[in-house]
N, C-alpha and C positions, 0 to 999 in steps of 0.2 A: 537157715543155712544159715551163719554168717560169711560174709566173706573178711581176707586178709589184708587191713591198712598198710598202708607202706608208709614207714618213719623215717626216709630218706628227704632230705632238706634240698634241696636246691642250693649250691653255695653260692654267698655275694660276690658278684664280680665286682675287682679291684678296680678302684681308683681309679681318676688320671695322677695325683701323684705317687700310688704304688705301680704306676703303669710305667713311667719318665721316671720314674726312682736313682736310675743308678746316670739318670742325662742329667740326674736334680742336681747330684754326688760332682757331677764333673764338673759342670757350671759352678755349684757356690766350690770348688776349690781352685779353679781359673782365674776368680771373677779377687781369691784370694793371693794370685803372683799377677795377674793382670784385671786393672790400672793399680790395686790398692799396691801389692809386694810394690810392684816397683815406684810408686812414691815413698815409700819409706823407704826404700834404701837413698835415691835421688835427695832426702828427704832428711837423713840421719849425715848423711855424705855432706850436702851443705851444710850444717848445725857443726858437723865438727869442726868447721876451715877456721872455726873461732881457736883451734888449739893449732892447726897447722896450715894454715890460711899466710903465715908471714914464709914460708918456702914457693905460692900460689903466687904472690906477688913480683909481677914484669920486674926484671933488671934495672936497678937507678929508680924507681915508684920507690923501694919499701926501705933504702938505703936510711939506719940511723933509728929504724924501728925495732924496739924491742917485738920478743916472740909472741907477748897480746898485745900490743897494740896491732902488730902488725895481721895477726889476727882477725881486731874487730874491724882492722882495715877490709881484710879482703870480706870478710862476712859478708859488710856493710852496701859495700859494692854485690855483693849476688843477692841480696835483697830486694836492692834498691832495683837493681836487674829488673827482677821476679818480678815488681809490683804494676814496674813503668815499660820495659819491656816484653814482657810475653807474651804472643798475641793471645787471641778468646781466653783468656784467661778464666773468668766467668765462666764456661764452655766446659773446659777442665778441672774447676770444682765441684761442677754439679751434675758431671762424667762422676765424678770422683766417689761422691753420696750418693751417687744412683747406686755404685758398686758397691761401694759399705753396708747402705739399710738394705739390699739384698744378700750378700752374705750374712750378714747379723741376725737377720730376719729367719735365712735359711740355720745359721749356727746355731741359734735357739730352737730351736725347732725338733732339727738333731739333738738338740743334747736334753731332750724336755722325754724324747724317747728312745734315747740310749738307757741304759746302769753299768756303772763300775761296778769291780766287786777287787777296788784295794786289799779292802778288809778281810775278804777271803785269800787272795792270788795276789799278793802285793810285786806285783813282777814290775819291771820296770816300765812296762808298756803299758800296762794300767795307768800307776803313775803319770805315764805323761798325756794319757789320754781326761786324767780330771785334770791334769792341769791345763788342759789344752781348754775346755768346758772352763774352769774359772777364769784363764788368764784372757778366754774371749768376753765373760762378762763385768773385771777392769776395766778393758781395752775397751769397748764402747763408751764405758761413764767416762775413761778421762782422752778420749778423742773429742770427744763432744763437754768438756770441759776446757781441754786445751785452743778450738776454734772458738768458743763461746768465747773466752775471755780478750784471746789476740787475733779474730779474724773479726769475730762480729763485735768488738766494743762492748764485749757487759759488762763493766765493770765493778758494778755489786757482788763480782762474785771475787774481784781483785783483793786479794789486803792491802788496807790503803787506798785502792780505790785509779791507780792507775794503768792508764793506758798506753796499753803497744804503739806504738807507731815506726813504719818502715824506714820515716829517714830520724828514726834515734833505736833504731833495730836492738842494740845492743844493750844500751841504758833502761829505757823503758822494758827492759825482756826480764832482766838483775831486778830492774822496782816488783815487778807481778812478781819475782821467786822467791823475797825477800819479804814483801810486805808493805819495801819503802828505802828509801834510801840506807834506813839499817836494816838488821836482823831482825823481827817481831819473832811470835810463839805460833802467830796461824801461819806469818809467811816460809817458817819451820818446815809446817806442817801442806802444806802447798808443795813446797822442792822436794818433799817425801812423797808428796805422792806423784810428781813428775816422775821421779827417780822410780818405785815401782809398778806403775805405767809401762813407762819404757823397758823398764825388764822384761816384764810381761807379752807387753806385741810382739818384742822380738822374737820372745821366748816361743811365743804364739806361730811367729812368721817361720822362725827355724824349722820350727818339730813341721810345722802344717807343707811346711816345702815334701818332707818327707814320705807324709800322709798320699801327699797329690801324685807324689809318683809310684804308689801302691792302684791309688785310684783307677788313673789313667795308665793301668797294666804296665809300666815302665820297671817296674822291679818287681819278679815275682817269685827269682829263687832266695833262697837265705841272704847268700853273698854277695846279691846286691841289695840287698836291703842295707845287709851291714855295713858296704861302700859310700852307699848314699847318704847313712846316716853320720858318718864321718861328714863326707862333702857338708850334711848338712848344719855337723856340729863347727868346721871353720870359717859357714859365713854368718852365722849363729854370734859366733865368740868377735868374728871380725868387726859385726853389726852394733853389738857390745858395748866393743869399745868405743865407736865412734858416738855412739848417743850417753853413757856416760862422761865419755870423753865433756863433749857437749856440753851438759848439764851444770856438771865440772865448773869445766871456763864463766858459764853462766850467772854460776850462784857466784863466784868467788872475786869475779873482778871487777873494779871501783866504779859505781854508776858514772860519779861527777868526771875519773876518770876515759872513761870511754863516752861518755857525750863532752867534753871536749874533741874525742877524736869529734865523734859525728858531726860537728857544726863544721869544723873545721874542713871538713871534705865538702857541706854543703853550702860554704864559701866558695870551694874552688870550681866546684861544679860549672858546667856553663850556662845549664837554667834553671838553680838554683830556684827553689820555689816559697817566693815572697812573703804566703802568707802560711809557712810552716812556724808553729810554736814552740819554744823549748816545752817539755815535762813540770811540770810539775811537781816543785821537789822541796814541800810543804809538807808532803800528808807522809 
């Protein structure tokens, strides 16, 4: 007599990641806003002062300065303050890098396990999802290049080998973007990469704000999502204007003119750094 055997199998227990999926999703979206998004907004506003900084100078201090000269002066003051007076700057940078690493690693994991259907259903939300993933990949590469060249001093990645200095913030930035005092083909490539990186990072942040509201259950209805989408579009447009204006002034300003302003500010400083060297302009 044969006995019946059961073909049922015990389902595998969910992994820790699966059990905490929604919590991890929320933490992922949160780190994209705080601290990464907050820093991005502050960074773009500071950099855009190259355009509007003349209006931010105290009355009497900016008399006779043109729009460009005022922007350079204001921006140099802001950069000097950040690098010399902001407390615990290294701790802030470490916290930011930990958040970027957490957000990036999880973002890649989510992107690799997700699927797009833009070829079959070419709706706007699907294209935004695909562009969100692409902008994340490019954004990681851009952030690394930006920090490695202008913060860590990896001059071998900079056309012409210019090393950025916070004492000569605008002139060395301009030379790093141009490839030297004058434009070079490699400098044009770097500037175009900056334009692409800035644009995609801002899109990633603005679109991430929209999806974060859904992840946290803040925009449930279609109308709420639509209205929040308009708000995110306005935020992204404002940040895009700030980023593009900062880059535009940085690549168009005359390095020699910027350097003259920076040197005059160093001489006028109460405690001017005696060992500060003028950037090498022969490259």
